[in-house]
MARPALUM-979555 format. One record per residue: residue in one letter; x, y, z of N, C-alpha, C in turn. Coordinates in pm, whole numbers, plus 50000, padded with zeros to 5 digits. Example, Ala and Ser with C-alpha at 12.3 -4.5 7.8 and 13.67 -1.06 7.14 Angstrom:
<atoms>
A513194943150780512304955050780513204967050780 S512854977550708513674989450714512905000350787 
</atoms>
This chain:
<atoms>
M962444755373133961494756273022960744769573031 H960584776172917959864788872913958464786372856 K957464791072927956084788972885955434802172848 R954524801572754953764813372718952584814472812 G952384826572869951354828472970949954827072913 G949064821772995947644821672961947244812472849 G948134803272808947804794272701947644800872566 Q948224812672550948074820172426948914813972316 V948394814472196949104808672082949994819372017 P951064815071951951914824871884951194831271766 L951544843771739951124850071615952164846771509 K951714843371391952654839471286952254845771154 V953174852771092952924858870962952954847970855 I951924847470774951834837570666952394843270536 C952134856070512952614862070388952634877170399 V953494883370320953544897870302953624900370152 A952794909170101952784912069957954144917069912 K954534913169791955834917469737955814931969695 E954664936769654954544950569608953594958369700 P953874971069724952974978969810951634981269743 I950584981569826949254984469773949064999569756 E949845007269828949755021869821951075027769869 Q951345040269830952525047369875952145061769909 L952805067070011952515080670057953765089170041 A953645100169968954795108769940955265116070066 Y956585117170081957125125070192958495130570156 T958905140670230960175147370209961045145270332 T962305141670310963205138870421964585144370390 A965435144970490966805149570470967605138770398 S968375142870298969195133470224970345128370310 S970925117170270972085111670340973215121870342 G973825123470458974875133470471974345147570481 S973025148970498972365162070507972665170770385 Q972765164370270972985171570145971655174570079 G970945184470133969655188070076968565178670121 V967475178370042966335169870077966155158869974 S965425148670015965115137469929963615135669924 Y963085133169805961655131069788961395116169775 D960775110569877960585096169884959115092469895 Y958885079269897957525074069913957525063470022 L956565064470113956395054670219955515043370168 P956055031170156955255020170103954375013670209 I953185009670168952235002870255951974988970198 Y952254978870277952134964970232951014957870308 L950324949170240949334940570304949974927170339 G949504921270447949984908170488948904900570561 E949174887970585948224879570659948964872170770 M948274870070882948864862370990947804853871058 V948254843471125947374835271208947654838671353 G946654836571438946814839171580946214852171628 L945724860571535945074872971579943824869571659 P943634875771774942414873271852941164876971773 D940034871071812938784873671742938394888371746 E938804895471853938414909471866939304919071788 V940274913671713941184922071634940954919571485 D940554930071412940354928771268941654930171191 A942584938171244943834940671173944884945871270 M946144943471234947274948871308948144956871211 I948444969271250949304978071170950644979471241 V951744977471168953074978871225953864988871142 T954484998671207955315008271134956395013871225 S957415019671163958545025071239959325034671151 D960055043771215961005052671146960325060671034 L959325068171073958595076870980959215090770987 Q960435092170938961245104170961961175113670841 G960045120370828959905129770718958645138070730 I958495147370636957345156170628956465151670512 A955155151370533954235146770430954285155670306 G954255149270189954165156470063955515159269999 H955435164169875956615167269795956645181769751 G955885190269818955775203669764955875214569868 L955505226669825955485238069914954235237270002 Y954275244070114953185243270210952585257170229 E952085262770118951595276470121950275277670198 N949455267470191948115268370250947985261270385 R949065254970430948995248070559950405246170613 S950475243370741951765240670803952235226570766 P953535224370753954025210870725953605201170834 R953295188970794952895178770890953835166770876 L954105160270987954885148070982954175137570898 I954935129170830954335118770746953415109870830 G953795107470956952975099171043951665105571083 E951535118871068950265125471097949245123070987 E949695121970863948785119870750948515105270722 L949425096670767949305082370739948005076070790 P947575078570915946375071570964945135073670878 E944915085870828943725088370746943765080170618 M944965079270556945075071070436944825056370468 L945325051770582945135037870619943665034570640 V942925043670699941485041370717940795039670582 L941085048470488940485047470355940885034370287 L942135030470303942615018070243941905006070303 M941795005870434941204994270500939704993370478 E939045004870460937635004570425937404997870291 S938404998770204938264992970070938584978070065 I939334972970164939754958970158939064950070261 L938514956070367937834948170470936334950270458 P935564939470444934124940570420933384948070531 Q933754945370656933094952070768934164958370856 F934744969070806935864975470875935394983470996 D936014980671111935744988271233937084993071289 P937375005971278938685010871325938945008471472 E937875006571551938065003671693938654989771716 R938594981271614939114967671624940484966171557 V941174977371542942514977371483943544980571591 V944624972671594945744974971686946914980471606 V947464991471652948614997871587949844996171676 L950954991671617952224990571688953215000471628 L953625010271707954565020571663955925017571725 C956935015071641958235010471690959305021371693 G958875033871700959815044571731960325052671614 D960965063971647961515073671553960445078671455 L959495085971511958365090871433958445105871406 F959575112071442959795126171415960785127671300 G960575137671217961505140171107961625154871074 D962825159071036963105172970996963905172470867 P963305176970754964025176370626965325184570624 A965475193470722966685201670726967865194470788 K967605183470860968685176570928968385161770941 R969225153670881969035139170886969305134171029 G968455125271076968635119871210968315129671320 S967495139571289967135149371391966195143071494 S966205148771614965335144071722964255154371750 G963115149571796962015158671827960825151271883 D959735158471897958525153371962957605146471862 P957395133371878956505125971787955055125471832 L954695132971936953335132171990952245134271885 P952405143871789951345145471689951035132771611 V952025124271591951785111571521950935102371607 W951275101371735950475093371827949035098371833 E948885111471839947535117271845946735113771719 A947385114271604946705111271478946255096671473 F947115087571516946715073371517945595071071617 H945655077871730944595076371831943255081271778 Q943255091571697942015096971641941355087271545 H942135078271487941595069671382941455054871419 F942175050271525942165035971555941965033571705 G941465021571736941055018471872942175016371971 T943265009871930944365006772021945695010371956 V946455018872024947755023371972948805020872079 L949755011872048950825008172141952165011472077 G953175013772158954465016372096955575018872195 V956775020072139957985023072214958655035172151 A959525041472228960265053072177961505048372102 G961815055471993963075053571925964135062671985 N965365061671937966425069971993966305084671954 H965425087971857965245101971818963905107671867 D963145100071945961865104871996962055111872130 L961695124672135961835132472258960455137372302 F959815129972387958505133872438958645144372547 T957705153672552957665163172663956955156672782 A957115162672898956415157573017954905158172996 E954425168772929952995170072901952525159372804 G953375156572706953025146272609952935132572673 E953885129272758953845116372826952625115372917 A952275126672980951095126673068949835124072986 W949745130072868948585127872781948505113172739 L949635107472699949655093472658949245084272772 K949685087472893949355079073008947885079873044 A947285091573022945895093673065944875089872959 T945305087472836944385085372725944055070572706 S942775067472706942325053772688942655048772547 G943115036372540943425030372411944805033472359 V945595041072436946955044872396947925040372504 N949065034572465950035030472564951445031272510 L952195041272555953625042272526954375035072637 Y955195025372597955955017772696957155026172739 T956945034972834958045043472881959055035372962 E958615024273018959495014773087959255000973029 P960264992373029960064978772979958964971673056 K958034965372984956954958373053956274948772956 I955354940973012954494932372932953074934172984 A952124935672893950734937872930949844931672824 T948564929872858947614923772765946704934372707 F946624934672575945744943772503945014935872395 C943704937472389942894930872284943174915972278 G943374909972395943594895572400944984890972365 M945924900172347947304896672313948264901472422 S949224892972459950264897272553951364904172472 V951574916872502952494925172423953564930972516 A954814927972486955934933472561956544944972482 G957234953772553957874965072486959144969272555 L960154972372475961434977472525961914987872426 G961875000472467962215011272375963685014872376 G964035024372288965395029472280966355019772215 V967655022672232968705014572170969845012572271 I970735003872235971945001772315972905013372289 G973395019272396974305030572380974625037172512 R975235048672505975645056072624974435060672704 A974455057872833973305060972918973085075872938 D974095084172903973925098572921973245105172801 K972855097172702972115102272587970675097172593 P969725104672536968315100772547968015087072485 N967145079672552966625066872500967725056972465 R968705056272552969795046772534970075039572665 M970585027372654970825018972771972135011272748 P972975010072850974195002072834973874987872788 E974754982072710974484969172646974104958272747 E974854956672853974584945972948973204947473011 K972854959673049971554962173110970424959873009 Y970624964372887969604962672783969334947872759 L970404940172740970234925972710969644918372828 D970004922172950969414915873068967924918973076 T967554931473047966144935473047965374927872940 L965964926772821965344919272711965094904772751 Q966094898672812965954884572849964834882572951 K964704891573046963634890473144962264891473079 L962124900372981960854901472909960574888772830 L961574883572763961404871672680960984859672764 H961534858372883961234846872968959824847173023 R959144858473008957744859373052956774855172941 G957314851672825956524845572720955514854172649 P955864866372607954884874472533954624868672394 Q953454871972339953194868372199953884877972104 V953904890672145954474901172061955484909072144 L956604912572081957604920972146957894932872056 M957614944872106957924957172034959304962172078 L960164964471980961494970172004961694981671907 H962684990171935963134999271830964314992771758 Q965354989771830966484982471774966174967771775 G966604960371672966274946271661967484937371642 P967254924271637968344914671620968854914271476 D970054908771460970614907071326970294893171272 F970484891571141970384878671072971604877670982 P972764874071039974004874370960973974865470837 G973254854170847973184845170733972464851070614 Q971614861270639970884867770532971394881870505 G972454885770575973014899070553972134910270605 L971344907370708970424917370762971004923070892 P971244936170897971904942171013971024942571137 G971674943071252971004943671380972014940371488 H971514936271604972404933471717972484918471743 A973714913171743973924898671757973484893671894 G973754901372000973394896972134971894895572151 M971134904172085969684903272091969224890372024 R969794887471909969414875071839969724862871924 Q970884862671987971284851072066970304848472180 R969774858872240968804857172348967434853072297 V967054858572184965754854972126965724840472083 E966874835272039966934821471991966684811172101 T966764815172227966644805472337965214803972390 V964264811472336962894811172388961934806372280 P960714802372320959734797772222959394808672120 P958834804772007958564814371899957654825771943 L957974837671897957144849371920957284858371799 L956544869371800956594879071691957264891671743 I958364895671678959104907671716958894918271609 C958574930371653958394941671562959424952371598 C960164957271499961234966671527961494975471405 G962544983571415962944992371306964404995871321 H964715008871321966055014371350967035013171234 V967165001171179968004999271060967134993270950 H967454996370826966574992070717967004978670659 W966024970170637966204957870562965484959270428 E966024953270326965334953170197964054944870205 Q964054934670289962864926470310962214930570441 A960914927770451960174932270568960194922270683 I960504909770656960384899470759961464888870742 A961924883570855962864872470855962494863170970 E962894850470959962524840671060963744833071108 L963894832271241964964824571302964644809571296 E965664801471314965444786971315964504782871427 S964454790571533963564787471646962094789771613 G961834796671502960464799671463960044813971492 T960844821271569960534835371595960644843371465 Q959634851571440959644860271323959954874571365 V960724881471284961064895471310960544903971194 I959644913171227959144922771128959974935471140 N960654939071034961394951671030960534961870957 A960024971571035959074981370980959734994770952 D961064994970948961785007370922961395013370787 G960775025170789960425032070666959375025070583 R958525017270646957435010470576956275008270670 V955125004970612953915002070690953414988370648 L953074980170746952524966870718951164965570783 V950184961670705948804959870752948464945170745 F948334938870863948074924470870946614921970906 T946004912770830944674907870864944774892970886 A943704887070940943714872770972943724864370845 A944614854570843944684845470729943474836170730 A942944833570613941824824170601942324810170632 I941594802970716941964789270754941044779570682 D941634770670604940834760870529940234750570623 
</atoms>
């Protein structure tokens, strides 16, 4: 039998808005690297139960692979979309939360936060995005995607900075009253950055799951074949054997933001979107 540590209750998403409350313009490389594409990053509101009393909101996002804006950058240097996002989120949350305190917001970053409009799927340093979220919110947690290349100096800054935690190694820890596990990268050849052989990855995942976290941050996530949602079948098979938890991931895009296994585990796919969850009102 697998037990959740500390008597903690599962976090459960009650709803996610069908339409975004706001969108942020960005420029990215088109499919096949055929020029650039002008897109919009959607921001959705949602509600969940189980958020600790000390948490006003949880923000989940992943795969922010582009440059902010749709125009020329004559008066300033181009910035990653993730660098401009936190400021917009603060303004948005000030308008929807009666007593908004950014120190009481937890941010989950699920990887691939670097983007180059000149090359689709380019890799680079996402540290400026982490720094921007740290400047605006109290707790910033996350894992690396397969395109995130941190420098040694960047990792040192993340390790030394209060309120920030990049899971450079698989682990589970408690933040703001929540047990949060993290496993970065993807399944793949071990000689490439942020990749792990399948057997080792799945074994590591299973060990984390058996420790009973409330939240699991991944970059790559499980599949839902019955709903036509891509992902990894082996990950789903292991997740199905443990008590319900909340999984946040990205890497591949789903048309919908959330899916639920028969076991009750919910998977939030934050690829190319932002989800802002507040506590659901309890009657």
